[in-house]
C-alpha positions in Angstrom: 107.7 115.2 12.4 105.7 112.2 13.2 102.4 112.4 15.4 101.1 109.2 17.1 97.6 109.3 17.8 95.8 106.6 19.9 93.0 106.8 17.6 90.7 109.0 15.8 87.5 109.6 17.9 85.6 112.9 18.8 87.3 115.1 21.4 88.9 118.5 21.8 92.5 116.9 22.5 92.4 115.4 19.1 90.8 118.7 17.7 93.9 120.9 19.0 96.5 118.5 18.0 95.4 118.1 14.5 95.0 121.9 14.1 98.7 122.1 15.6 100.0 119.5 13.0 98.1 121.4 10.0 99.4 124.8 11.1 103.2 123.5 11.3 102.7 121.7 8.1 101.3 125.0 6.6 104.7 126.7 8.1 106.9 124.4 6.0 107.5 121.3 8.3 107.0 117.7 7.1 104.6 116.1 9.1 103.0 112.4 9.2 100.5 110.9 11.4 100.6 107.1 12.9 97.2 106.3 14.6 97.4 102.9 16.7 93.7 102.1 16.2 91.8 102.0 12.9 88.4 102.4 14.6 86.9 102.6 18.0 83.7 102.2 19.8 83.0 105.2 22.3 80.3 107.1 23.6 77.8 104.8 22.1 79.5 105.5 18.9 81.2 103.4 16.3 84.1 105.7 15.0 86.0 104.9 12.0 89.3 106.6 11.4 88.5 107.5 7.5 85.1 109.0 8.8 86.7 111.2 11.3 86.7 114.9 10.4 90.3 115.4 11.9 91.5 112.5 9.6 89.7 114.1 6.5 91.4 117.5 7.4 94.8 116.0 7.9 94.5 114.2 4.5 93.1 117.2 2.9 96.2 119.3 4.2 98.6 116.7 2.7 99.5 115.2 5.8 99.9 111.1 5.4 98.0 109.2 7.8 98.8 105.4 8.4 97.3 103.2 11.4 98.4 99.8 12.9 94.7 99.0 12.3 93.7 98.0 15.7 90.0 98.1 16.8 89.0 99.2 20.5 85.4 98.6 22.2 83.9 96.8 19.4 84.5 93.1 20.3 86.1 91.1 23.5 89.6 90.4 23.5 92.4 89.5 25.7 95.5 91.5 24.1 96.5 94.4 26.2 97.2 98.2 24.9 100.5 97.6 25.8 101.4 94.3 24.0 102.2 95.0 20.3 103.1 92.3 17.7 106.3 92.2 15.6 104.5 93.6 12.2 103.2 96.6 14.5 106.4 97.2 16.1 108.1 97.0 12.5 105.6 99.5 10.9 106.0 101.7 14.1 109.9 101.7 13.7 109.8 102.6 9.9 107.7 105.6 10.5 109.9 106.9 13.4 113.0 106.1 11.4 111.7 109.1 9.0 111.3 111.7 11.7 113.5 114.0 13.6 111.0 114.5 16.5 107.9 112.6 17.6 104.8 114.0 18.8 102.4 112.1 21.1 98.8 113.0 21.3 98.5 112.7 25.1 100.5 110.1 27.2 98.4 107.0 25.8 100.4 106.2 22.8 103.9 106.0 24.9 102.8 102.6 25.7 103.9 101.9 22.1 106.8 104.5 21.7 108.5 103.2 25.0 108.8 100.0 23.6 112.2 98.5 23.7 114.6 98.6 20.4 112.5 101.4 18.5 114.7 104.1 16.6 115.7 106.7 19.3 114.0 109.8 18.9 113.0 112.9 21.0 109.5 112.4 22.2 107.3 115.6 22.8 103.9 114.8 24.9 100.7 116.6 24.4 98.9 116.6 27.8 95.2 117.8 27.7 93.7 117.1 31.1 94.0 118.0 34.7 93.9 114.4 36.4 96.7 112.6 35.5 96.1 110.0 38.2 92.6 109.2 36.2 94.7 108.2 33.0 95.3 104.6 34.0 98.8 103.2 33.2 99.5 106.2 31.0 101.0 108.4 33.7 103.6 105.4 34.6 104.3 105.4 30.9 105.1 109.0 30.9 107.2 108.7 34.0 109.0 105.6 32.3 109.3 107.5 29.1 111.1 110.7 30.9 113.2 108.5 33.4 114.6 106.7 30.0 115.5 110.0 28.5 113.0 109.3 25.4 110.6 112.1 26.6 112.0 115.5 25.8 109.3 117.8 26.7 105.6 117.6 27.4 103.1 120.8 26.4 100.4 121.5 28.9 97.4 122.9 27.4 96.5 124.9 30.8 98.3 125.9 33.8 96.0 123.5 35.8 97.6 120.5 33.6 101.1 121.9 34.7 100.3 122.0 38.2 98.6 118.7 38.2 101.5 116.9 36.5 104.0 118.4 38.7 102.2 117.3 41.6 102.1 114.0 40.1 105.6 113.7 40.1 106.7 114.8 36.5 109.7 117.3 36.7 108.6 121.0 36.2 111.4 121.5 33.7 109.8 119.2 31.2 106.5 120.6 31.6 105.8 123.8 28.9 102.2 125.5 29.1 101.1 126.5 25.4 97.3 127.5 25.8 94.6 126.3 23.2 93.9 128.5 20.6 91.3 128.4 17.6 91.2 129.5 14.0 89.5 133.2 14.5 88.6 133.0 10.7 86.5 130.1 11.2 85.2 131.0 14.8 83.6 134.3 14.9 80.2 135.9 15.1 78.1 135.3 12.0 74.8 136.7 11.7 74.1 134.5 8.7 75.1 131.4 10.1 73.0 132.3 13.2 69.9 132.6 11.3 70.5 129.5 9.2 71.3 127.1 12.3 68.2 128.4 14.1 66.1 128.1 10.9 67.3 124.3 10.5 65.8 123.5 13.7 62.6 125.8 13.7 64.2 127.9 16.6 62.8 131.6 16.5 65.4 134.1 15.6 65.0 135.7 19.1 64.7 132.9 21.2 67.2 132.0 23.8 69.7 129.2 23.2 72.0 127.3 25.3 74.5 124.9 23.6 76.0 122.2 25.5 79.0 120.7 23.2 80.5 117.7 24.5 80.8 113.8 24.4 78.9 111.6 26.4 81.2 110.9 29.3 81.2 110.7 33.1 83.4 113.7 33.5 81.0 116.0 31.6 78.3 115.5 33.9 75.7 115.4 31.6 73.0 114.6 34.5 73.5 117.7 36.1 73.6 119.4 32.8 69.9 118.0 32.0 68.6 119.0 35.6 69.6 122.5 34.9 68.1 122.2 31.4 64.7 121.4 32.8 64.8 124.2 35.2 65.7 126.6 32.7 63.3 125.6 30.1 60.6 125.5 32.5 61.6 129.1 33.4 62.3 130.4 29.6 59.1 129.7 27.9 60.7 130.2 24.6 64.2 128.7 25.3 65.7 125.7 23.5 68.7 123.6 24.3 71.2 122.3 22.0 73.2 119.2 22.8 76.2 118.0 20.3 78.9 115.5 20.7 79.7 111.9 20.3 76.9 110.0 22.0 74.5 113.1 22.0 71.7 111.4 20.1 68.5 109.6 20.9 70.2 106.4 19.8 72.2 106.6 23.0 70.1 104.4 25.7 72.4 105.9 28.6 71.4 109.5 27.5 67.7 108.4 27.0 67.8 107.3 30.7 69.3 110.5 31.8 66.6 112.8 29.9 64.0 110.6 31.2 65.3 110.8 34.9 65.7 114.7 34.5 62.5 115.5 32.7 60.3 113.0 34.0 58.3 112.6 30.7 57.6 116.3 30.0 57.4 116.4 26.6 56.5 120.0 26.3 60.1 120.5 27.6 61.9 117.9 26.1 60.4 118.9 22.5 62.7 121.9 22.9 65.9 119.8 23.4 67.7 119.3 20.3 70.1 116.2 20.1 72.6 116.7 17.3 75.3 114.3 17.7 78.7 114.9 16.2 78.4 118.2 14.3 81.2 119.4 11.9 79.9 123.0 11.5 80.4 124.0 15.3 81.1 127.6 14.1 77.5 127.6 13.1 76.1 125.8 16.2 77.8 128.5 18.4 77.0 131.6 16.5 73.5 130.3 16.6 73.7 130.0 20.4 73.4 132.7 23.1 75.1 130.6 25.9 78.0 127.8 25.9 77.6 125.9 28.7 80.1 123.5 30.5 79.0 121.3 33.7 82.1 119.1 33.9 83.1 117.6 37.3 86.8 116.7 36.7 89.4 116.4 33.9 89.0 119.3 32.2 92.1 121.5 31.3 91.2 124.3 28.7 87.9 123.2 27.3 87.7 123.9 23.6 84.0 124.3 23.6 84.3 127.5 25.8 86.9 129.1 23.7 85.2 128.4 20.6 81.7 129.5 21.8 83.3 132.7 23.2 84.7 133.5 19.8 81.4 133.1 18.0 79.7 135.5 20.4 78.3 132.9 23.0 78.7 133.7 26.5 80.4 131.0 28.6 78.9 129.5 31.6 80.9 126.8 33.1 81.8 125.1 36.4 84.9 125.8 38.5 87.1 122.9 36.9 90.8 123.1 35.3 91.6 126.4 33.9 87.8 127.4 33.0 87.7 129.9 35.5 90.4 132.1 34.2 89.5 131.4 30.7 86.2 133.1 31.2 87.0 135.8 33.5 85.7 138.9 32.5 84.1 137.2 29.6 81.3 135.1 31.1 80.3 133.3 34.5 81.5 130.5 36.8 78.8 128.5 38.8 78.6 126.0 41.2 77.6 122.6 40.3 73.9 123.2 41.3 71.0 123.1 38.5 69.1 125.9 40.0 72.1 128.3 40.4 73.3 126.9 36.4 69.8 127.9 35.2 69.6 131.1 36.7 73.1 132.1 35.4 72.3 131.1 32.1 69.4 133.6 32.2 72.0 136.1 33.6 74.5 135.4 30.8 71.9 135.9 27.8 70.5 139.4 29.5 74.3 140.3 29.5 75.3 139.2 26.1 75.2 142.5 24.4 77.2 144.2 27.3 80.1 141.4 27.1 80.2 141.4 23.3 83.2 144.1 23.5 85.2 142.4 25.9 84.7 139.1 23.8 85.8 141.1 20.7 89.1 142.2 22.5 89.8 138.8 23.9 90.1 137.2 20.3 94.2 137.7 20.0 94.6 135.7 23.3 92.8 132.6 21.9 94.6 132.9 18.6 95.5 129.6 16.8 98.5 131.6 15.4 99.8 132.2 18.9 99.4 128.8 19.7 101.0 127.0 16.7 104.0 129.7 16.9 104.5 128.6 20.4 104.6 124.9 19.5 107.0 125.8 16.6 109.5 127.3 18.8 109.6 124.4 21.3 110.0 122.1 18.7 112.9 124.0 17.1 114.3 124.1 20.5 113.9 120.3 21.0 115.5 119.5 17.5 118.1 121.8 18.4 119.3 120.3 21.6 118.3 116.8 20.8 118.8 116.1 17.1 121.0 118.7 16.1 123.3 118.5 19.3 125.0 115.5 21.3 121.5 113.5 22.0 121.5 111.5 18.8 125.1 111.3 18.5 125.5 109.8 21.6 122.8 107.2 20.7 124.5 106.0 17.6 128.1 106.4 18.5 128.0 102.9 19.9 126.5 100.2 18.1 124.6 98.5 21.2 123.5 102.1 22.7 119.7 101.2 21.5 119.2 97.3 22.2 117.6 95.7 19.5 114.2 94.6 19.6 113.6 90.8 20.5 112.1 88.7 17.9 110.4 85.4 18.7 112.2 82.4 17.4 109.6 81.4 14.9 109.7 84.8 13.2 113.5 85.1 13.2 114.2 84.3 9.7 111.6 87.1 8.6 113.0 90.1 10.2 116.4 91.7 10.0 118.1 94.6 11.8 118.8 97.6 9.8 122.0 99.3 9.8 120.7 102.1 12.2 120.9 100.3 15.8 117.2 99.7 16.9 115.5 99.8 13.8 113.4 96.8 13.2 113.0 95.9 9.6 110.1 93.7 8.8 108.3 92.3 6.0 105.2 93.7 4.3 101.7 92.5 6.0 101.1 90.2 2.9 104.3 88.4 3.4 103.9 87.6 6.7 100.4 86.4 6.0 101.9 84.3 3.3 104.2 82.7 5.6 101.1 81.6 7.9 101.8 83.9 10.9 98.2 84.0 11.3 97.5 88.0 11.8 93.9 89.2 11.4 93.5 92.2 8.9 94.0 94.8 11.8 97.6 93.6 12.6 96.5 91.7 15.8 95.1 93.2 19.2 91.3 93.8 19.2 88.9 94.6 22.0 91.2 96.6 24.4 89.7 99.8 26.1 90.7 103.3 25.5 91.2 105.5 28.5 88.6 108.1 29.0 89.8 111.3 27.6 89.1 114.7 26.1 
């Protein structure tokens, strides 16, 4: 299996997909990952692939990770995200040639996988949002991949995702719902972790704590959360609010502006707002909290923060977006997007925490990582049997021109040769290209293209 990532940056979709890859690898499958970008600048945070927690988990688990080396959002550039150089396509072709099935983390990598001349492999796309119309050209790439027979299946992490994509014209038979799951050994109530986390922030053991785990993005509606936090902190004299995720630091000028607008400089209240940025110990953060809050206005499908928080004993309080209401039914609360109502519900959730604990405990199997990975494995087995072990691949290779070769610029023609397999572009090593004066930079080409807002 080959998974193609747009890049390594903070977000729930990357966490879920990485966990799936690791789980499938643990089950005996052979997996590799190709990342289009080597670093990105998002949510006021520069995020290098090598620093990313998902990257480190993959490599520690024996999954090889390579990158085309692009950078996005760091400098201005004119190279479109859908334009790829010869060496980039050659590297992609070599990676694809060694795989039976391709996994695409969201639809954005299809801009690369839909390029002509690449090896013909069935693609399974993971869909993690409920607003396909806000994914820019990625929705068109998904439609094109299905129309051309490249996309064999799409995994929706929520029913709201399936409904939204079907309404956008994606055939229902392609869409398969596999709800998100988490590692129940990691995400669980932990009294020692609870005390340790609170102690690290100077929070009393009995103080009420609300956690907001999200990246700084418009869809998360950070201003609404902050207005609710101000109201709640004014009511709860000993309460604390914890904000973590990419961009949730005092070095983010936009967040500082939002805090100033919500709190009007009330230091007595803002002193109880803790900005923690990206954390790699979220199980301790959730265990140390009483409420896990979500105030998103759009885009969410099956928010990972709600599931992780619940499994650690925090009561979920969310706006009605994506599958959030069905996820927390009987386990938490749904609020209108009103700061006063949200603040009151946080207090109600804290009061109901002990009462809801048994229901949260009984729900654990429903949100199991094991269940999620088993469902992915079954779908991939089905795709392999019907497309790789059956007639699909044989038909593509029966005729030499079944897959048209990738066009090569005349100036580079002497450097490339098609391998015996139709559609596989065999290219020189990067150093050889540089030696011939093609003039690629250290990142193989395009920089500065924007990455679409995503989970």
